[in-house]
FIKOLZA-1660 file (N, C-alpha, C; in steps of 0.1 Angstrom, whole numbers, plus 5000, padded with zeros to 4 digits):
% residues 228
   i   px   py   pz ch aa at
   1 3965 7967 9548  A  M  N
   1 3973 7964 9562  A  M CA
   1 3965 7971 9571  A  M  C
   2 3957 7966 9582  A  G  N
   2 3949 7970 9593  A  G CA
   2 3960 7980 9600  A  G  C
   3 3955 7988 9609  A  K  N
   3 3960 7998 9618  A  K CA
   3 3968 7989 9627  A  K  C
   4 3961 7979 9631  A  R  N
   4 3967 7970 9643  A  R CA
   4 3979 7964 9638  A  R  C
   5 3980 7958 9628  A  I  N
   5 3993 7952 9623  A  I CA
   5 4002 7963 9619  A  I  C
   6 4000 7973 9615  A  V  N
   6 4008 7984 9612  A  V CA
   6 4015 7987 9626  A  V  C
   7 4005 7990 9638  A  N  N
   7 4013 7992 9650  A  N CA
   7 4022 7985 9655  A  N  C
   8 4019 7968 9651  A  I  N
   8 4025 7960 9657  A  I CA
   8 4039 7960 9651  A  I  C
   9 4039 7962 9637  A  K  N
   9 4053 7959 9631  A  K CA
   9 4061 7972 9634  A  K  C
  10 4057 7985 9637  A  K  N
  10 4065 7994 9641  A  K CA
  10 4073 7989 9654  A  K  C
  11 4068 7979 9663  A  G  N
  11 4077 7977 9673  A  G CA
  11 4087 7966 9669  A  G  C
  12 4086 7960 9657  A  L  N
  12 4095 7950 9654  A  L CA
  12 4107 7953 9647  A  L  C
  13 4117 7947 9646  A  D  N
  13 4131 7949 9638  A  D CA
  13 4129 7937 9626  A  D  C
  14 4122 7941 9616  A  L  N
  14 4119 7930 9605  A  L CA
  14 4132 7927 9598  A  L  C
  15 4143 7934 9600  A  V  N
  15 4156 7930 9593  A  V CA
  15 4162 7919 9602  A  V  C
  16 4161 7921 9613  A  K  N
  16 4168 7911 9622  A  K CA
  16 4159 7899 9624  A  K  C
  17 4168 7887 9625  A  K  N
  17 4162 7875 9625  A  K CA
  17 4162 7872 9641  A  K  C
  18 4151 7866 9644  A  Y  N
  18 4150 7861 9658  A  Y CA
  18 4153 7846 9662  A  Y  C
  19 4157 7843 9673  A  K  N
  19 4156 7831 9677  A  K CA
  19 4143 7826 9677  A  K  C
  20 4143 7811 9677  A  I  N
  20 4128 7805 9676  A  I CA
  20 4121 7810 9689  A  I  C
  21 4126 7808 9699  A  E  N
  21 4119 7813 9713  A  E CA
  21 4117 7827 9713  A  E  C
  22 4123 7837 9707  A  E  N
  22 4121 7851 9708  A  E CA
  22 4110 7854 9699  A  E  C
  23 4111 7847 9687  A  A  N
  23 4100 7848 9675  A  A CA
  23 4086 7842 9681  A  A  C
  24 4087 7833 9690  A  V  N
  24 4072 7825 9692  A  V CA
  24 4065 7835 9704  A  V  C
  25 4076 7841 9712  A  A  N
  25 4072 7850 9723  A  A CA
  25 4067 7862 9717  A  A  C
  26 4071 7870 9706  A  I  N
  26 4067 7879 9701  A  I CA
  26 4053 7877 9692  A  I  C
  27 4050 7864 9689  A  V  N
  27 4038 7860 9681  A  V CA
  27 4027 7859 9692  A  V  C
  28 4033 7855 9701  A  K  N
  28 4023 7853 9714  A  K CA
  28 4017 7864 9720  A  K  C
  29 4026 7873 9720  A  K  N
  29 4021 7887 9728  A  K CA
  29 4014 7896 9718  A  K  C
  30 4015 7895 9704  A  N  N
  30 4007 7900 9695  A  N CA
  30 3994 7893 9690  A  N  C
  31 3993 7881 9696  A  A  N
  31 3980 7876 9690  A  A CA
  31 3968 7878 9700  A  A  C
  32 3965 7890 9696  A  T  N
  32 3952 7895 9706  A  T CA
  32 3938 7894 9702  A  T  C
  33 3937 7886 9690  A  A  N
  33 3923 7885 9686  A  A CA
  33 3913 7878 9696  A  A  C
  34 3901 7880 9692  A  K  N
  34 3892 7873 9703  A  K CA
  34 3890 7856 9702  A  K  C
  35 3899 7854 9696  A  F  N
  35 3900 7835 9694  A  F CA
  35 3914 7832 9697  A  F  C
  36 3914 7818 9699  A  D  N
  36 3929 7814 9701  A  D CA
  36 3934 7811 9687  A  D  C
  37 3944 7820 9683  A  E  N
  37 3947 7822 9668  A  E CA
  37 3958 7809 9668  A  E  C
  38 3959 7805 9656  A  T  N
  38 3969 7795 9653  A  T CA
  38 3981 7800 9648  A  T  C
  39 3994 7793 9654  A  V  N
  39 4006 7800 9652  A  V CA
  39 4010 7793 9639  A  V  C
  40 4015 7797 9628  A  E  N
  40 4018 7790 9616  A  E CA
  40 4034 7790 9613  A  E  C
  41 4040 7783 9605  A  V  N
  41 4052 7787 9602  A  V CA
  41 4054 7786 9584  A  V  C
  42 4061 7795 9582  A  H  N
  42 4062 7798 9566  A  H CA
  42 4075 7796 9561  A  H  C
  43 4079 7788 9552  A  L  N
  43 4091 7785 9547  A  L CA
  43 4094 7788 9533  A  L  C
  44 4103 7794 9530  A  K  N
  44 4106 7800 9515  A  K CA
  44 4117 7788 9511  A  K  C
  45 4114 7781 9501  A  L  N
  45 4128 7771 9498  A  L CA
  45 4130 7775 9483  A  L  C
  46 4144 7770 9482  A  G  N
  46 4149 7775 9469  A  G CA
  46 4148 7762 9461  A  G  C
  47 4135 7759 9458  A  I  N
  47 4131 7750 9447  A  I CA
  47 4125 7754 9436  A  I  C
  48 4123 7745 9426  A  D  N
  48 4115 7747 9415  A  D CA
  48 4105 7738 9415  A  D  C
  49 4091 7740 9419  A  V  N
  49 4083 7730 9420  A  V CA
  49 4077 7725 9406  A  V  C
  50 4080 7733 9395  A  K  N
  50 4079 7727 9380  A  K CA
  50 4084 7714 9378  A  K  C
  51 4094 7712 9385  A  H  N
  51 4102 7698 9382  A  H CA
  51 4098 7688 9392  A  H  C
  52 4093 7677 9389  A  S  N
  52 4089 7668 9397  A  S CA
  52 4099 7662 9410  A  S  C
  53 4111 7664 9404  A  D  N
  53 4121 7657 9411  A  D CA
  53 4125 7668 9425  A  D  C
  54 4116 7681 9423  A  Q  N
  54 4119 7692 9432  A  Q CA
  54 4108 7693 9441  A  Q  C
  55 4098 7683 9442  A  Q  N
  55 4087 7686 9450  A  Q CA
  55 4089 7683 9464  A  Q  C
  56 4084 7689 9473  A  V  N
  56 4086 7688 9489  A  V CA
  56 4073 7684 9495  A  V  C
  57 4073 7675 9499  A  R  N
  57 4060 7668 9505  A  R CA
  57 4063 7657 9517  A  R  C
  58 4058 7658 9528  A  S  N
  58 4059 7649 9537  A  S CA
  58 4052 7651 9551  A  S  C
  59 4053 7643 9560  A  T  N
  59 4047 7645 9574  A  T CA
  59 4056 7646 9583  A  T  C
  60 4049 7652 9595  A  V  N
  60 4058 7653 9608  A  V CA
  60 4048 7655 9621  A  V  C
  61 4054 7645 9630  A  S  N
  61 4045 7646 9642  A  S CA
  61 4048 7656 9651  A  S  C
  62 4041 7666 9654  A  L  N
  62 4045 7677 9663  A  L CA
  62 4046 7672 9676  A  L  C
  63 4056 7676 9685  A  P  N
  63 4055 7669 9698  A  P CA
  63 4047 7673 9708  A  P  C
  64 4041 7686 9706  A  H  N
  64 4029 7690 9714  A  H CA
  64 4017 7692 9707  A  H  C
  65 4013 7684 9695  A  G  N
  65 4001 7685 9688  A  G CA
  65 3999 7698 9684  A  G  C
  66 3986 7701 9676  A  T  N
  66 3983 7713 9669  A  T CA
  66 3973 7721 9678  A  T  C
  67 3969 7714 9686  A  G  N
  67 3956 7720 9695  A  G CA
  67 3943 7719 9689  A  G  C
  68 3942 7712 9678  A  K  N
  68 3929 7707 9672  A  K CA
  68 3930 7692 9669  A  K  C
  69 3919 7686 9673  A  T  N
  69 3914 7673 9673  A  T CA
  69 3910 7671 9659  A  T  C
  70 3917 7661 9653  A  K  N
  70 3913 7657 9638  A  K CA
  70 3902 7647 9638  A  K  C
  71 3891 7646 9627  A  K  N
  71 3883 7636 9628  A  K CA
  71 3891 7628 9615  A  K  C
  72 3893 7614 9618  A  V  N
  72 3899 7605 9609  A  V CA
  72 3890 7593 9604  A  V  C
  73 3888 7593 9592  A  S  N
  73 3880 7582 9589  A  S CA
  73 3891 7571 9580  A  S  C
  74 3884 7560 9580  A  V  N
  74 3893 7549 9576  A  V CA
  74 3885 7541 9566  A  V  C
  75 3891 7538 9556  A  I  N
  75 3885 7529 9545  A  I CA
  75 3894 7515 9546  A  I  C
  76 3888 7506 9549  A  A  N
  76 3895 7491 9553  A  A CA
  76 3885 7480 9551  A  A  C
  77 3889 7467 9551  A  K  N
  77 3883 7456 9551  A  K CA
  77 3888 7446 9561  A  K  C
  78 3881 7434 9564  A  G  N
  78 3886 7423 9572  A  G CA
  78 3889 7428 9585  A  G  C
  79 3902 7423 9591  A  E  N
  79 3907 7426 9604  A  E CA
  79 3910 7440 9605  A  E  C
  80 3914 7447 9595  A  K  N
  80 3918 7461 9595  A  K CA
  80 3907 7470 9600  A  K  C
  81 3896 7466 9599  A  V  N
  81 3885 7474 9604  A  V CA
  81 3885 7474 9619  A  V  C
  82 3890 7463 9623  A  K  N
  82 3888 7463 9639  A  K CA
  82 3900 7469 9645  A  K  C
  83 3913 7470 9637  A  E  N
  83 3924 7478 9641  A  E CA
  83 3923 7492 9641  A  E  C
  84 3916 7498 9630  A  A  N
  84 3913 7513 9629  A  A CA
  84 3904 7515 9640  A  A  C
  85 3892 7508 9643  A  E  N
  85 3884 7512 9654  A  E CA
  85 3891 7512 9668  A  E  C
  86 3900 7501 9670  A  A  N
  86 3906 7503 9683  A  A CA
  86 3916 7513 9685  A  A  C
  87 3921 7518 9671  A  A  N
  87 3931 7527 9672  A  A CA
  87 3923 7543 9676  A  A  C
  88 3910 7545 9674  A  G  N
  88 3904 7557 9677  A  G CA
  88 3899 7563 9664  A  G  C
  89 3897 7557 9655  A  A  N
  89 3892 7563 9641  A  A CA
  89 3878 7566 9644  A  A  C
  90 3873 7578 9640  A  D  N
  90 3861 7583 9642  A  D CA
  90 3851 7576 9633  A  D  C
  91 3854 7569 9621  A  Q  N
  91 3845 7564 9612  A  Q CA
  91 3853 7554 9603  A  Q  C
  92 3846 7540 9602  A  V  N
  92 3856 7531 9597  A  V CA
  92 3845 7523 9587  A  V  C
  93 3846 7519 9573  A  G  N
  93 3839 7512 9567  A  G CA
  93 3847 7508 9555  A  G  C
  94 3838 7500 9549  A  G  N
  94 3844 7495 9535  A  G CA
  94 3837 7502 9522  A  G  C
  95 3833 7494 9513  A  M  N
  95 3826 7499 9500  A  M CA
  95 3814 7507 9504  A  M  C
  96 3806 7507 9516  A  E  N
  96 3796 7513 9519  A  E CA
  96 3799 7528 9522  A  E  C
  97 3813 7530 9528  A  L  N
  97 3818 7542 9531  A  L CA
  97 3824 7552 9518  A  L  C
  98 3828 7541 9509  A  V  N
  98 3833 7549 9496  A  V CA
  98 3820 7555 9491  A  V  C
  99 3810 7548 9490  A  D  N
  99 3796 7550 9485  A  D CA
  99 3791 7564 9491  A  D  C
 100 3794 7565 9504  A  T  N
 100 3788 7576 9513  A  T CA
 100 3795 7588 9509  A  T  C
 101 3809 7587 9509  A  I  N
 101 3818 7599 9505  A  I CA
 101 3817 7604 9492  A  I  C
 102 3813 7594 9482  A  F  N
 102 3812 7598 9468  A  F CA
 102 3800 7605 9467  A  F  C
 103 3788 7603 9477  A  K  N
 103 3779 7611 9474  A  K CA
 103 3777 7626 9480  A  K  C
 104 3791 7627 9487  A  G  N
 104 3793 7642 9490  A  G CA
 104 3793 7644 9505  A  G  C
 105 3791 7632 9513  A  E  N
 105 3791 7633 9528  A  E CA
 105 3806 7630 9535  A  E  C
 106 3811 7644 9537  A  I  N
 106 3826 7642 9540  A  I CA
 106 3826 7646 9552  A  I  C
 107 3826 7638 9564  A  N  N
 107 3825 7642 9578  A  N CA
 107 3839 7637 9582  A  N  C
 108 3851 7642 9578  A  F  N
 108 3863 7638 9584  A  F CA
 108 3872 7650 9579  A  F  C
 109 3884 7651 9586  A  D  N
 109 3894 7660 9585  A  D CA
 109 3906 7652 9575  A  D  C
 110 3907 7640 9578  A  V  N
 110 3916 7631 9571  A  V CA
 110 3911 7617 9567  A  V  C
 111 3916 7613 9556  A  L  N
 111 3910 7599 9553  A  L CA
 111 3923 7591 9551  A  L  C
 112 3921 7580 9557  A  V  N
 112 3931 7570 9556  A  V CA
 112 3926 7557 9548  A  V  C
 113 3933 7553 9541  A  I  N
 113 3926 7540 9534  A  I CA
 113 3939 7527 9530  A  I  C
 114 3935 7516 9533  A  T  N
 114 3947 7505 9530  A  T CA
 114 3947 7502 9516  A  T  C
 115 3961 7498 9512  A  P  N
 115 3962 7498 9497  A  P CA
 115 3955 7490 9490  A  P  C
 116 3949 7478 9495  A  D  N
 116 3940 7469 9489  A  D CA
 116 3925 7475 9485  A  D  C
 117 3921 7484 9492  A  M  N
 117 3910 7494 9488  A  M CA
 117 3912 7506 9480  A  M  C
 118 3925 7506 9471  A  M  N
 118 3926 7518 9465  A  M CA
 118 3920 7518 9454  A  M  C
 119 3918 7507 9447  A  K  N
 119 3913 7502 9433  A  K CA
 119 3896 7507 9435  A  K  C
 120 3891 7501 9445  A  D  N
 120 3879 7504 9449  A  D CA
 120 3872 7519 9453  A  D  C
 121 3884 7527 9458  A  A  N
 121 3881 7540 9462  A  A CA
 121 3886 7550 9452  A  A  C
 122 3891 7545 9439  A  A  N
 122 3898 7555 9429  A  A CA
 122 3887 7566 9426  A  A  C
 123 3873 7562 9425  A  K  N
 123 3863 7572 9420  A  K CA
 123 3864 7583 9431  A  K  C
 124 3869 7583 9441  A  L  N
 124 3868 7592 9453  A  L CA
 124 3878 7606 9450  A  L  C
 125 3886 7603 9438  A  G  N
 125 3898 7612 9434  A  G CA
 125 3889 7625 9429  A  G  C
 126 3878 7623 9420  A  K  N
 126 3868 7635 9417  A  K CA
 126 3862 7642 9429  A  K  C
 127 3858 7637 9439  A  V  N
 127 3855 7641 9450  A  V CA
 127 3862 7649 9459  A  V  C
 128 3874 7640 9464  A  L  N
 128 3884 7645 9474  A  L CA
 128 3893 7654 9467  A  L  C
 129 3899 7651 9456  A  G  N
 129 3911 7656 9451  A  G CA
 129 3909 7669 9452  A  G  C
 130 3899 7678 9446  A  P  N
 130 3901 7694 9446  A  P CA
 130 3900 7699 9460  A  P  C
 131 3894 7690 9471  A  R  N
 131 3896 7694 9484  A  R CA
 131 3909 7690 9490  A  R  C
 132 3920 7687 9485  A  G  N
 132 3932 7681 9490  A  G CA
 132 3931 7670 9501  A  G  C
 133 3920 7661 9499  A  L  N
 133 3918 7651 9510  A  L CA
 133 3919 7637 9505  A  L  C
 134 3923 7635 9492  A  M  N
 134 3924 7622 9486  A  M CA
 134 3936 7615 9494  A  M  C
 135 3936 7604 9499  A  P  N
 135 3948 7596 9503  A  P CA
 135 3959 7596 9495  A  P  C
 136 3972 7596 9499  A  N  N
 136 3984 7596 9490  A  N CA
 136 3994 7589 9499  A  N  C
 137 4000 7580 9492  A  P  N
 137 4012 7572 9499  A  P CA
 137 4023 7584 9504  A  P  C
 138 4024 7594 9498  A  K  N
 138 4037 7603 9502  A  K CA
 138 4031 7611 9516  A  K  C
 139 4018 7611 9517  A  S  N
 139 4015 7618 9530  A  S CA
 139 4011 7607 9542  A  S  C
 140 4015 7594 9538  A  G  N
 140 4012 7585 9547  A  G CA
 140 3999 7580 9552  A  G  C
 141 3989 7582 9542  A  T  N
 141 3975 7581 9545  A  T CA
 141 3972 7569 9535  A  T  C
 142 3979 7562 9528  A  V  N
 142 3976 7548 9521  A  V CA
 142 3987 7539 9529  A  V  C
 143 3981 7531 9537  A  T  N
 143 3989 7523 9546  A  T CA
 143 3981 7511 9552  A  T  C
 144 3988 7501 9555  A  F  N
 144 3982 7490 9562  A  F CA
 144 3986 7491 9578  A  F  C
 145 3993 7501 9582  A  D  N
 145 3997 7501 9595  A  D CA
 145 3987 7512 9600  A  D  C
 146 3974 7510 9602  A  L  N
 146 3965 7516 9607  A  L CA
 146 3964 7521 9622  A  L  C
 147 3969 7513 9630  A  A  N
 147 3971 7515 9643  A  A CA
 147 3977 7527 9645  A  A  C
 148 3991 7528 9641  A  K  N
 148 4001 7537 9642  A  K CA
 148 3997 7551 9635  A  K  C
 149 3993 7547 9623  A  T  N
 149 3988 7562 9614  A  T CA
 149 3975 7568 9622  A  T  C
 150 3967 7562 9626  A  V  N
 150 3955 7569 9633  A  V CA
 150 3958 7576 9645  A  V  C
 151 3967 7568 9653  A  K  N
 151 3972 7574 9667  A  K CA
 151 3977 7588 9663  A  K  C
 152 3988 7586 9654  A  E  N
 152 3997 7598 9651  A  E CA
 152 3989 7608 9646  A  E  C
 153 3979 7605 9637  A  L  N
 153 3971 7616 9632  A  L CA
 153 3961 7622 9644  A  L  C
 154 3957 7615 9653  A  K  N
 154 3948 7623 9663  A  K CA
 154 3957 7630 9674  A  K  C
 155 3970 7625 9674  A  A  N
 155 3979 7632 9683  A  A CA
 155 3987 7644 9680  A  A  C
 156 3986 7647 9666  A  G  N
 156 3989 7658 9661  A  G CA
 156 3999 7656 9648  A  G  C
 157 3996 7646 9641  A  R  N
 157 4009 7647 9629  A  R CA
 157 4000 7655 9617  A  R  C
 158 4010 7661 9611  A  I  N
 158 4005 7672 9598  A  I CA
 158 4011 7668 9589  A  I  C
 159 4004 7671 9577  A  E  N
 159 4012 7670 9563  A  E CA
 159 4017 7681 9560  A  E  C
 160 4028 7686 9553  A  F  N
 160 4033 7697 9546  A  F CA
 160 4035 7695 9531  A  F  C
 161 4034 7705 9525  A  K  N
 161 4035 7706 9511  A  K CA
 161 4041 7719 9505  A  K  C
 162 4052 7720 9497  A  A  N
 162 4054 7731 9490  A  A CA
 162 4044 7739 9482  A  A  C
 163 4038 7750 9480  A  D  N
 163 4030 7755 9471  A  D CA
 163 4036 7758 9458  A  D  C
 164 4027 7764 9447  A  P  N
 164 4035 7767 9434  A  P CA
 164 4045 7777 9437  A  P  C
 165 4048 7785 9448  A  Q  N
 165 4057 7795 9449  A  Q CA
 165 4072 7788 9456  A  Q  C
 166 4067 7775 9460  A  G  N
 166 4080 7770 9468  A  G CA
 166 4079 7773 9481  A  G  C
 167 4069 7776 9487  A  I  N
 167 4066 7781 9501  A  I CA
 167 4057 7769 9508  A  I  C
 168 4063 7764 9520  A  V  N
 168 4056 7754 9528  A  V CA
 168 4049 7762 9541  A  V  C
 169 4037 7761 9540  A  H  N
 169 4029 7768 9551  A  H CA
 169 4025 7754 9562  A  H  C
 170 4026 7756 9575  A  A  N
 170 4024 7746 9582  A  A CA
 170 4020 7753 9595  A  A  C
 171 4009 7742 9604  A  P  N
 171 4003 7749 9617  A  P CA
 171 4012 7745 9628  A  P  C
 172 4018 7753 9637  A  A  N
 172 4025 7747 9647  A  A CA
 172 4021 7748 9659  A  A  C
 173 4006 7748 9663  A  G  N
 173 3999 7749 9674  A  G CA
 173 3990 7762 9677  A  G  C
 174 3988 7765 9690  A  K  N
 174 3978 7775 9691  A  K CA
 174 3985 7787 9698  A  K  C
 175 3981 7798 9699  A  A  N
 175 3986 7810 9705  A  A CA
 175 3987 7807 9720  A  A  C
 176 3978 7799 9726  A  S  N
 176 3977 7798 9741  A  S CA
 176 3987 7787 9746  A  S  C
 177 3993 7782 9738  A  F  N
 177 4002 7770 9740  A  F CA
 177 4016 7775 9749  A  F  C
 178 4021 7771 9757  A  P  N
 178 4033 7776 9762  A  P CA
 178 4044 7779 9751  A  P  C
 179 4052 7788 9756  A  E  N
 179 4062 7792 9745  A  E CA
 179 4073 7780 9742  A  E  C
 180 4075 7773 9752  A  K  N
 180 4084 7761 9747  A  K CA
 180 4079 7750 9740  A  K  C
 181 4064 7749 9743  A  N  N
 181 4059 7739 9732  A  N CA
 181 4057 7744 9719  A  N  C
 182 4055 7756 9719  A  L  N
 182 4054 7762 9705  A  L CA
 182 4066 7761 9696  A  L  C
 183 4079 7765 9705  A  A  N
 183 4093 7767 9698  A  A CA
 183 4097 7753 9693  A  A  C
 184 4092 7743 9702  A  E  N
 184 4096 7728 9702  A  E CA
 184 4088 7723 9687  A  E  C
 185 4076 7728 9684  A  N  N
 185 4069 7723 9673  A  N CA
 185 4074 7731 9662  A  N  C
 186 4077 7745 9663  A  V  N
 186 4084 7750 9651  A  V CA
 186 4097 7744 9645  A  V  C
 187 4105 7742 9658  A  Q  N
 187 4118 7734 9654  A  Q CA
 187 4116 7720 9645  A  Q  C
 188 4104 7714 9651  A  S  N
 188 4104 7697 9646  A  S CA
 188 4100 7702 9631  A  S  C
 189 4091 7712 9628  A  I  N
 189 4086 7715 9612  A  I CA
 189 4100 7719 9606  A  I  C
 190 4108 7726 9608  A  I  N
 190 4118 7730 9603  A  I CA
 190 4130 7719 9599  A  I  C
 191 4130 7709 9610  A  D  N
 191 4138 7698 9608  A  D CA
 191 4132 7690 9597  A  D  C
 192 4120 7689 9598  A  A  N
 192 4113 7677 9589  A  A CA
 192 4113 7684 9573  A  A  C
 193 4115 7697 9573  A  V  N
 193 4113 7703 9557  A  V CA
 193 4127 7700 9553  A  V  C
 194 4139 7703 9564  A  L  N
 194 4152 7700 9559  A  L CA
 194 4156 7687 9556  A  L  C
 195 4148 7677 9562  A  K  N
 195 4152 7663 9560  A  K CA
 195 4149 7657 9544  A  K  C
 196 4136 7666 9540  A  V  N
 196 4133 7662 9527  A  V CA
 196 4138 7668 9517  A  V  C
 197 4150 7676 9519  A  K  N
 197 4157 7685 9507  A  K CA
 197 4157 7677 9495  A  K  C
 198 4151 7678 9486  A  P  N
 198 4155 7672 9471  A  P CA
 198 4167 7673 9468  A  P  C
 199 4176 7663 9462  A  S  N
 199 4188 7660 9459  A  S CA
 199 4192 7670 9447  A  S  C
 200 4180 7674 9438  A  S  N
 200 4185 7683 9425  A  S CA
 200 4183 7697 9429  A  S  C
 201 4179 7699 9446  A  S  N
 201 4179 7715 9445  A  S CA
 201 4192 7720 9448  A  S  C
 202 4194 7733 9439  A  K  N
 202 4209 7739 9442  A  K CA
 202 4207 7752 9447  A  K  C
 203 4218 7755 9453  A  G  N
 203 4219 7768 9462  A  G CA
 203 4215 7766 9473  A  G  C
 204 4208 7779 9479  A  V  N
 204 4202 7779 9494  A  V CA
 204 4189 7772 9495  A  V  C
 205 4189 7761 9501  A  Y  N
 205 4176 7754 9501  A  Y CA
 205 4166 7761 9509  A  Y  C
 206 4167 7763 9523  A  M  N
 206 4157 7769 9532  A  M CA
 206 4161 7785 9532  A  M  C
 207 4155 7793 9521  A  Q  N
 207 4158 7807 9522  A  Q CA
 207 4152 7815 9533  A  Q  C
 208 4141 7815 9540  A  S  N
 208 4137 7822 9549  A  S CA
 208 4126 7815 9557  A  S  C
 209 4125 7819 9569  A  V  N
 209 4112 7811 9577  A  V CA
 209 4109 7824 9586  A  V  C
 210 4094 7822 9586  A  Y  N
 210 4086 7832 9592  A  Y CA
 210 4077 7825 9603  A  Y  C
 211 4073 7831 9615  A  V  N
 211 4065 7825 9624  A  V CA
 211 4054 7836 9626  A  V  C
 212 4040 7834 9623  A  S  N
 212 4030 7843 9625  A  S CA
 212 4019 7836 9632  A  S  C
 213 4009 7844 9636  A  S  N
 213 3996 7839 9640  A  S CA
 213 3986 7844 9630  A  S  C
 214 3972 7836 9633  A  T  N
 214 3965 7839 9621  A  T CA
 214 3962 7853 9618  A  T  C
 215 3961 7865 9629  A  M  N
 215 3958 7876 9626  A  M CA
 215 3971 7886 9629  A  M  C
 216 3983 7879 9630  A  G  N
 216 3995 7888 9634  A  G CA
 216 4005 7888 9620  A  G  C
 217 4013 7896 9623  A  P  N
 217 4026 7897 9614  A  P CA
 217 4036 7886 9613  A  P  C
 218 4044 7884 9601  A  G  N
 218 4053 7874 9602  A  G CA
 218 4065 7878 9609  A  G  C
 219 4071 7871 9619  A  V  N
 219 4085 7874 9624  A  V CA
 219 4095 7865 9620  A  V  C
 220 4105 7872 9613  A  P  N
 220 4116 7865 9605  A  P CA
 220 4125 7856 9618  A  P  C
 221 4128 7844 9614  A  V  N
 221 4134 7835 9625  A  V CA
 221 4148 7829 9618  A  V  C
 222 4157 7831 9627  A  D  N
 222 4174 7827 9626  A  D CA
 222 4172 7810 9624  A  D  C
 223 4172 7805 9613  A  I  N
 223 4173 7791 9610  A  I CA
 223 4185 7785 9619  A  I  C
 224 4195 7791 9618  A  A  N
 224 4209 7785 9623  A  A CA
 224 4206 7782 9637  A  A  C
 225 4198 7790 9645  A  A  N
 225 4197 7792 9660  A  A CA
 225 4184 7780 9663  A  A  C
 226 4190 7767 9667  A  K  N
 226 4179 7758 9671  A  K CA
 226 4172 7761 9686  A  K  C
 227 4160 7756 9686  A  A  N
 227 4152 7758 9698  A  A CA
 227 4160 7751 9711  A  A  C
 228 4161 7758 9723  A  A  N
 228 4167 7751 9733  A  A CA
 228 4157 7740 9738  A  A  C
% end
């Protein structure tokens, strides 16, 4: 742990749990890197991800975006091509785009595909699977509703998924965001994770929540205290 982090932690009561607005204010104050740090939310869940019925994975549209514009590519055919283009997709195509991606030309952050193209694009699993970029119905990236999906992704919709330790990591914006906007984004993420609690999860579901910046320490959040 660097001296900077050690010194920052000396000024924090890490036993206390802070209201979201307080936690965000602390994170912003200590985001002193030479770049605009990303503010992140880390949620420890009381789930056992070894069981398929306790997987936590979904999406949430952040009210104030992430501070990063995503490049969205769409694989579709027919009239859906025009729909994707009109919605603002950065790249749209059919089998020619499938072949381009299969060759390793990946010029996007998110790939969306219509269900009728999934069979033709199945081979992309070998290329995109290891990168976490393969479209999936659970993440809302396999859909015929291209207009809504592309617009939401460009506006700041994010996907979250619990890792093998049962922790969800999600971006909540940039340190340069106003405190109110960050607090509302953090609250949206917490609400979304609570909404998809597996029915088979026993005991305390959301065990802890921390907010941090890219180069800063984690600040514990009082889950019961909603953002104003």
